[in-house]
Biopython code that builds the backbone (N, CA, C, O; Angstrom):
import numpy as np
from Bio.PDB.StructureBuilder import StructureBuilder

atoms = [
    (1, "MET", "N", (-29.100, -9.502, -1.661)),
    (1, "MET", "CA", (-29.518, -8.138, -1.367)),
    (1, "MET", "C", (-30.473, -8.097, -0.166)),
    (1, "MET", "O", (-30.293, -7.297, 0.753)),
    (2, "ILE", "N", (-31.484, -8.964, -0.185)),
    (2, "ILE", "CA", (-32.431, -9.013, 0.939)),
    (2, "ILE", "C", (-31.726, -9.528, 2.190)),
    (2, "ILE", "O", (-31.958, -9.021, 3.288)),
    (3, "ALA", "N", (-30.862, -10.539, 2.028)),
    (3, "ALA", "CA", (-30.144, -11.098, 3.169)),
    (3, "ALA", "C", (-29.241, -10.034, 3.800)),
    (3, "ALA", "O", (-29.120, -9.973, 5.023)),
    (4, "ASN", "N", (-28.621, -9.213, 2.989)),
    (4, "ASN", "CA", (-27.760, -8.146, 3.513)),
    (4, "ASN", "C", (-28.594, -7.146, 4.320)),
    (4, "ASN", "O", (-28.191, -6.722, 5.403)),
    (5, "PHE", "N", (-29.748, -6.778, 3.785)),
    (5, "PHE", "CA", (-30.630, -5.839, 4.479)),
    (5, "PHE", "C", (-31.079, -6.409, 5.821)),
    (5, "PHE", "O", (-31.097, -5.694, 6.823)),
    (6, "ILE", "N", (-31.439, -7.679, 5.848)),
    (6, "ILE", "CA", (-31.883, -8.319, 7.091)),
    (6, "ILE", "C", (-30.738, -8.371, 8.103)),
    (6, "ILE", "O", (-30.952, -8.155, 9.295)),
    (7, "LEU", "N", (-29.533, -8.656, 7.632)),
    (7, "LEU", "CA", (-28.370, -8.700, 8.524)),
    (7, "LEU", "C", (-28.095, -7.324, 9.130)),
    (7, "LEU", "O", (-27.818, -7.211, 10.324)),
    (8, "VAL", "N", (-28.171, -6.286, 8.307)),
    (8, "VAL", "CA", (-27.970, -4.914, 8.809)),
    (8, "VAL", "C", (-29.079, -4.553, 9.791)),
    (8, "VAL", "O", (-28.812, -3.951, 10.831)),
    (9, "LEU", "N", (-30.304, -4.912, 9.473)),
    (9, "LEU", "CA", (-31.435, -4.617, 10.354)),
    (9, "LEU", "C", (-31.280, -5.318, 11.707)),
    (9, "LEU", "O", (-31.550, -4.722, 12.750)),
    (10, "CYS", "N", (-30.848, -6.572, 11.690)),
    (10, "CYS", "CA", (-30.602, -7.300, 12.940)),
    (10, "CYS", "C", (-29.488, -6.641, 13.746)),
    (10, "CYS", "O", (-29.577, -6.552, 14.971)),
    (11, "GLY", "N", (-28.453, -6.183, 13.074)),
    (11, "GLY", "CA", (-27.351, -5.504, 13.745)),
    (11, "GLY", "C", (-27.790, -4.206, 14.395)),
    (11, "GLY", "O", (-27.415, -3.919, 15.532)),
    (12, "VAL", "N", (-28.581, -3.423, 13.681)),
    (12, "VAL", "CA", (-29.086, -2.165, 14.236)),
    (12, "VAL", "C", (-29.978, -2.438, 15.443)),
    (12, "VAL", "O", (-29.886, -1.752, 16.461)),
    (13, "PHE", "N", (-30.835, -3.439, 15.323)),
    (13, "PHE", "CA", (-31.708, -3.822, 16.432)),
    (13, "PHE", "C", (-30.895, -4.230, 17.663)),
    (13, "PHE", "O", (-31.198, -3.815, 18.781)),
    (14, "THR", "N", (-29.868, -5.041, 17.446)),
    (14, "THR", "CA", (-29.045, -5.522, 18.552)),
    (14, "THR", "C", (-28.297, -4.379, 19.228)),
    (14, "THR", "O", (-28.273, -4.291, 20.455)),
    (15, "VAL", "N", (-27.690, -3.509, 18.438)),
    (15, "VAL", "CA", (-26.965, -2.370, 18.999)),
    (15, "VAL", "C", (-27.920, -1.455, 19.763)),
    (15, "VAL", "O", (-27.607, -1.013, 20.868)),
    (16, "PHE", "N", (-29.071, -1.174, 19.183)),
    (16, "PHE", "CA", (-30.042, -0.285, 19.819)),
    (16, "PHE", "C", (-30.527, -0.836, 21.154)),
    (16, "PHE", "O", (-30.570, -0.120, 22.154)),
    (17, "CYS", "N", (-30.893, -2.117, 21.158)),
    (17, "CYS", "CA", (-31.397, -2.728, 22.397)),
    (17, "CYS", "C", (-30.321, -2.800, 23.476)),
    (17, "CYS", "O", (-30.610, -2.587, 24.654)),
    (18, "ALA", "N", (-29.091, -3.096, 23.086)),
    (18, "ALA", "CA", (-28.001, -3.147, 24.065)),
    (18, "ALA", "C", (-27.687, -1.748, 24.591)),
    (18, "ALA", "O", (-27.425, -1.573, 25.781)),
    (19, "TYR", "N", (-27.714, -0.758, 23.707)),
    (19, "TYR", "CA", (-27.423, 0.622, 24.118)),
    (19, "TYR", "C", (-28.484, 1.137, 25.086)),
    (19, "TYR", "O", (-28.158, 1.774, 26.088)),
    (20, "LYS", "N", (-29.751, 0.863, 24.787)),
    (20, "LYS", "CA", (-30.843, 1.341, 25.642)),
    (20, "LYS", "C", (-31.015, 0.486, 26.893)),
    (20, "LYS", "O", (-31.770, 0.855, 27.793)),
    (21, "ASP", "N", (-30.323, -0.653, 26.960)),
    (21, "ASP", "CA", (-30.353, -1.538, 28.126)),
    (21, "ASP", "C", (-31.778, -1.985, 28.467)),
    (21, "ASP", "O", (-32.205, -1.922, 29.620)),
    (22, "PHE", "N", (-32.496, -2.433, 27.447)),
    (22, "PHE", "CA", (-33.854, -2.921, 27.653)),
    (22, "PHE", "C", (-33.820, -4.194, 28.498)),
    (22, "PHE", "O", (-33.062, -5.124, 28.223)),
    (23, "ASP", "N", (-34.662, -4.209, 29.534)),
    (23, "ASP", "CA", (-34.723, -5.377, 30.420)),
    (23, "ASP", "C", (-35.171, -6.627, 29.671)),
    (23, "ASP", "O", (-34.624, -7.707, 29.890)),
    (24, "TRP", "N", (-36.155, -6.491, 28.796)),
    (24, "TRP", "CA", (-36.669, -7.658, 28.075)),
    (24, "TRP", "C", (-35.610, -8.253, 27.149)),
    (24, "TRP", "O", (-35.675, -9.437, 26.817)),
    (25, "PHE", "N", (-34.644, -7.450, 26.732)),
    (25, "PHE", "CA", (-33.573, -7.941, 25.865)),
    (25, "PHE", "C", (-32.459, -8.581, 26.689)),
    (25, "PHE", "O", (-31.964, -9.653, 26.340)),
    (26, "MET", "N", (-32.070, -7.940, 27.762)),
    (26, "MET", "CA", (-30.954, -8.418, 28.569)),
    (26, "MET", "C", (-31.353, -9.527, 29.545)),
    (26, "MET", "O", (-30.495, -10.292, 29.987)),
    (27, "ASP", "N", (-32.633, -9.625, 29.887)),
    (27, "ASP", "CA", (-33.096, -10.666, 30.800)),
    (27, "ASP", "C", (-33.631, -11.896, 30.069)),
    (27, "ASP", "O", (-34.176, -12.804, 30.696)),
    (28, "ASN", "N", (-33.479, -11.925, 28.770)),
    (28, "ASN", "CA", (-33.916, -13.071, 27.981)),
    (28, "ASN", "C", (-33.166, -14.316, 28.445)),
    (28, "ASN", "O", (-32.012, -14.230, 28.863)),
    (29, "TYR", "N", (-33.815, -15.457, 28.370)),
    (29, "TYR", "CA", (-33.184, -16.686, 28.855)),
    (29, "TYR", "C", (-31.910, -17.033, 28.072)),
    (29, "TYR", "O", (-31.021, -17.693, 28.609)),
    (30, "LYS", "N", (-31.816, -16.603, 26.830)),
    (30, "LYS", "CA", (-30.609, -16.870, 26.048)),
    (30, "LYS", "C", (-29.476, -15.908, 26.410)),
    (30, "LYS", "O", (-28.306, -16.241, 26.227)),
    (31, "ALA", "N", (-29.804, -14.739, 26.913)),
    (31, "ALA", "CA", (-28.789, -13.750, 27.275)),
    (31, "ALA", "C", (-28.327, -13.902, 28.720)),
    (31, "ALA", "O", (-27.246, -13.432, 29.074)),
    (32, "ARG", "N", (-29.123, -14.547, 29.549)),
    (32, "ARG", "CA", (-28.797, -14.674, 30.975)),
    (32, "ARG", "C", (-27.433, -15.273, 31.266)),
    (32, "ARG", "O", (-26.726, -14.749, 32.127)),
    (33, "PRO", "N", (-27.018, -16.358, 30.587)),
    (33, "PRO", "CA", (-25.680, -16.894, 30.878)),
    (33, "PRO", "C", (-24.562, -15.906, 30.564)),
    (33, "PRO", "O", (-23.560, -15.845, 31.277)),
    (34, "LEU", "N", (-24.736, -15.137, 29.499)),
    (34, "LEU", "CA", (-23.727, -14.143, 29.138)),
    (34, "LEU", "C", (-23.698, -13.000, 30.153)),
    (34, "LEU", "O", (-22.628, -12.507, 30.509)),
    (35, "VAL", "N", (-24.867, -12.585, 30.612)),
    (35, "VAL", "CA", (-24.945, -11.537, 31.632)),
    (35, "VAL", "C", (-24.306, -12.027, 32.921)),
    (35, "VAL", "O", (-23.609, -11.269, 33.597)),
    (36, "LYS", "N", (-24.538, -13.291, 33.267)),
    (36, "LYS", "CA", (-23.947, -13.853, 34.481)),
    (36, "LYS", "C", (-22.422, -13.931, 34.358)),
    (36, "LYS", "O", (-21.703, -13.687, 35.327)),
    (37, "LEU", "N", (-21.932, -14.272, 33.160)),
    (37, "LEU", "CA", (-20.502, -14.415, 32.936)),
    (37, "LEU", "C", (-19.780, -13.075, 32.874)),
    (37, "LEU", "O", (-18.732, -12.909, 33.497)),
    (38, "LEU", "N", (-20.328, -12.118, 32.129)),
    (38, "LEU", "CA", (-19.646, -10.843, 31.878)),
    (38, "LEU", "C", (-20.173, -9.673, 32.704)),
    (38, "LEU", "O", (-19.558, -8.607, 32.732)),
    (39, "GLY", "N", (-21.296, -9.865, 33.368)),
    (39, "GLY", "CA", (-21.954, -8.756, 34.032)),
    (39, "GLY", "C", (-22.843, -8.045, 33.017)),
    (39, "GLY", "O", (-22.707, -8.244, 31.810)),
    (40, "ARG", "N", (-23.737, -7.229, 33.510)),
    (40, "ARG", "CA", (-24.700, -6.571, 32.608)),
    (40, "ARG", "C", (-24.014, -5.638, 31.622)),
    (40, "ARG", "O", (-24.317, -5.672, 30.430)),
    (41, "ASN", "N", (-23.095, -4.808, 32.099)),
    (41, "ASN", "CA", (-22.418, -3.879, 31.189)),
    (41, "ASN", "C", (-21.498, -4.606, 30.220)),
    (41, "ASN", "O", (-21.375, -4.198, 29.065)),
    (42, "GLY", "N", (-20.864, -5.654, 30.662)),
    (42, "GLY", "CA", (-20.021, -6.438, 29.771)),
    (42, "GLY", "C", (-20.839, -7.098, 28.676)),
    (42, "GLY", "O", (-20.417, -7.143, 27.521)),
    (43, "ALA", "N", (-22.005, -7.608, 29.036)),
    (43, "ALA", "CA", (-22.886, -8.219, 28.045)),
    (43, "ALA", "C", (-23.405, -7.176, 27.064)),
    (43, "ALA", "O", (-23.537, -7.450, 25.871)),
    (44, "ARG", "N", (-23.700, -5.982, 27.566)),
    (44, "ARG", "CA", (-24.142, -4.905, 26.668)),
    (44, "ARG", "C", (-23.059, -4.564, 25.658)),
    (44, "ARG", "O", (-23.355, -4.388, 24.476)),
    (45, "ILE", "N", (-21.826, -4.470, 26.094)),
    (45, "ILE", "CA", (-20.720, -4.183, 25.183)),
    (45, "ILE", "C", (-20.554, -5.317, 24.181)),
    (45, "ILE", "O", (-20.350, -5.076, 22.992)),
    (46, "PHE", "N", (-20.640, -6.548, 24.660)),
    (46, "PHE", "CA", (-20.535, -7.705, 23.772)),
    (46, "PHE", "C", (-21.612, -7.654, 22.692)),
    (46, "PHE", "O", (-21.317, -7.854, 21.514)),
    (47, "TYR", "N", (-22.851, -7.389, 23.083)),
    (47, "TYR", "CA", (-23.937, -7.334, 22.109)),
    (47, "TYR", "C", (-23.776, -6.160, 21.149)),
    (47, "TYR", "O", (-24.150, -6.266, 19.981)),
    (48, "MET", "N", (-23.234, -5.058, 21.615)),
    (48, "MET", "CA", (-22.973, -3.931, 20.709)),
    (48, "MET", "C", (-21.928, -4.301, 19.663)),
    (48, "MET", "O", (-22.069, -3.966, 18.487)),
    (49, "VAL", "N", (-20.886, -4.989, 20.095)),
    (49, "VAL", "CA", (-19.840, -5.424, 19.157)),
    (49, "VAL", "C", (-20.423, -6.415, 18.148)),
    (49, "VAL", "O", (-20.151, -6.313, 16.952)),
    (50, "ILE", "N", (-21.214, -7.362, 18.621)),
    (50, "ILE", "CA", (-21.845, -8.327, 17.722)),
    (50, "ILE", "C", (-22.755, -7.602, 16.722)),
    (50, "ILE", "O", (-22.766, -7.931, 15.536)),
    (51, "GLY", "N", (-23.506, -6.628, 17.200)),
    (51, "GLY", "CA", (-24.380, -5.860, 16.313)),
    (51, "GLY", "C", (-23.603, -5.104, 15.253)),
    (51, "GLY", "O", (-24.005, -5.076, 14.090)),
    (52, "VAL", "N", (-22.499, -4.494, 15.639)),
    (52, "VAL", "CA", (-21.656, -3.782, 14.672)),
    (52, "VAL", "C", (-21.081, -4.762, 13.650)),
    (52, "VAL", "O", (-21.000, -4.444, 12.463)),
    (53, "LEU", "N", (-20.686, -5.939, 14.102)),
    (53, "LEU", "CA", (-20.186, -6.950, 13.168)),
    (53, "LEU", "C", (-21.278, -7.372, 12.183)),
    (53, "LEU", "O", (-20.995, -7.581, 11.004)),
    (54, "PHE", "N", (-22.513, -7.499, 12.651)),
    (54, "PHE", "CA", (-23.625, -7.805, 11.753)),
    (54, "PHE", "C", (-23.796, -6.700, 10.708)),
    (54, "PHE", "O", (-23.981, -6.981, 9.524)),
    (55, "ILE", "N", (-23.734, -5.460, 11.148)),
    (55, "ILE", "CA", (-23.903, -4.327, 10.229)),
    (55, "ILE", "C", (-22.793, -4.316, 9.188)),
    (55, "ILE", "O", (-23.062, -4.187, 7.994)),
    (56, "VAL", "N", (-21.559, -4.450, 9.629)),
    (56, "VAL", "CA", (-20.421, -4.467, 8.711)),
    (56, "VAL", "C", (-20.532, -5.656, 7.757)),
    (56, "VAL", "O", (-20.298, -5.518, 6.557)),
    (57, "GLY", "N", (-20.885, -6.808, 8.288)),
    (57, "GLY", "CA", (-21.059, -7.991, 7.450)),
    (57, "GLY", "C", (-22.140, -7.805, 6.414)),
    (57, "GLY", "O", (-22.004, -8.261, 5.279)),
    (58, "GLY", "N", (-23.217, -7.136, 6.796)),
    (58, "GLY", "CA", (-24.308, -6.865, 5.856)),
    (58, "GLY", "C", (-23.878, -5.998, 4.701)),
    (58, "GLY", "O", (-24.393, -6.135, 3.591)),
    (59, "PHE", "N", (-22.935, -5.101, 4.950)),
    (59, "PHE", "CA", (-22.457, -4.240, 3.870)),
    (59, "PHE", "C", (-21.345, -4.898, 3.045)),
    (59, "PHE", "O", (-21.185, -4.590, 1.864)),
    (60, "LEU", "N", (-20.587, -5.790, 3.655)),
    (60, "LEU", "CA", (-19.432, -6.356, 2.952)),
    (60, "LEU", "C", (-19.707, -7.672, 2.231)),
    (60, "LEU", "O", (-19.096, -7.950, 1.199)),
    (61, "ILE", "N", (-20.611, -8.479, 2.759)),
    (61, "ILE", "CA", (-20.852, -9.800, 2.173)),
    (61, "ILE", "C", (-21.658, -9.650, 0.886)),
    (61, "ILE", "O", (-22.682, -8.968, 0.848)),
    (62, "LYS", "N", (-21.179, -10.293, -0.147)),
    (62, "LYS", "CA", (-21.903, -10.300, -1.424)),
    (62, "LYS", "C", (-22.658, -11.607, -1.537)),
    (62, "LYS", "O", (-22.052, -12.673, -1.644)),
    (63, "VAL", "N", (-23.970, -11.530, -1.513)),
    (63, "VAL", "CA", (-24.805, -12.742, -1.592)),
    (63, "VAL", "C", (-25.327, -12.901, -2.999)),
    (63, "VAL", "O", (-26.051, -13.854, -3.285)),
]
sb = StructureBuilder()
sb.init_structure("model")
sb.init_model(0)
sb.init_chain("A")
sb.init_seg("    ")
for serial, (resi, resn, name, xyz) in enumerate(atoms, 1):
    if name == "N":
        sb.init_residue(resn, " ", resi, " ")
    sb.init_atom(name, np.array(xyz, "f"), 0.0, 1.0, " ", f" {name:<3s}", serial, name[0])
structure = sb.get_structure()
């Protein structure tokens, strides 16, 4: 139950930060290779998809 909530919270955070295009989120050293590979908008879309998958996983996975 707690793990599901944390997964949903992480997904919402990821989608929100990618949607708002926060520099501190997209310029992070871990995100830089993805931004270089896909471009900034491509990386934002990728992170939004990952965030949605986290949210869906949080609701579907039974822990």
